N, C-alpha and C positions, 0 to 999 in steps of 0.2 A: 378626406377626413381622417382616414387611417394613417396616411402618410404624415399628417401633422402630429398625431399622437406618438408615432414612432420617432419622429424627430425630437419631440420633447423628452421622451424616455431616453433617447440616446444622449441628449445634453445632460440630463440628470445623472446618467451613469458616468459620463466624463467628469462632472463636478464631484461626484462621490469618490472617484479614483484620485482626483487631484487633492481632495481634502485629506486623504489618508485615513487610516483606521480610527474608529471611535474608541476611546479608552474603555467605555462601558461594554462595547461589543467584544473587545479583546479580553476583558476580564470575564465576561460571560462565556466565551469560548474556552478559556482556561479552566473555569469552574466546571464546564461540561466535560472536558477531558479528565479532570480529577474525579468527577462522579463516575464516568465510564471505568476508570482505573479501579475505583473502589468497588464497583459492582462486579466487574469481570476479571480484573487483574491482567497484568502483562508481564511476562509472556503467559499464554494460556496454560493452565495446568496440564501436566502429562496425563494422557489416558491410554488405555490399551490399544485402541484403534490407531491413534496417532503414532504410538511406538511401533506397532506392527507395520504401518505404512512406511515409516522411516527405515526399518530393517529391510523391508522388501526393496525399497528404492536403492539402498546401499548395496544389497546383494546383486541387484541387476546392474548397477554401475560397475561393480567389481567384475562381473561376468563379461560385460561389454569391453571394459578396459583390457582384461586378459586376452580376449579374442583379438583385439587390434594389436596388442603387444606380440602375440604369437605370430601374427602375419606381417610384422615389420612396419606397421602404421601407427601413428599417434592418435589415440582417442582423446578428444577434448571435451571437458565438461562445460555445458552452456552456462549454468549458474552455480559457481563453486560455493 
């Protein structure tokens, strides 16, 4: 019984993928994105905690980079 329902659901998923996106669904998603942007804004506003974290991360990176430069090795940043 369960296998039959799973097969039917699988076929429905395949049919939905082949049909492509529904225009109303796309419009709804875009409206939701606009609403989120209106409520929260992007990029998020700068606050003291985020600024302090950015400064700490920058100072740590400078300290690590200078250590490796002093020892003749190349430090590489993972996410520039």
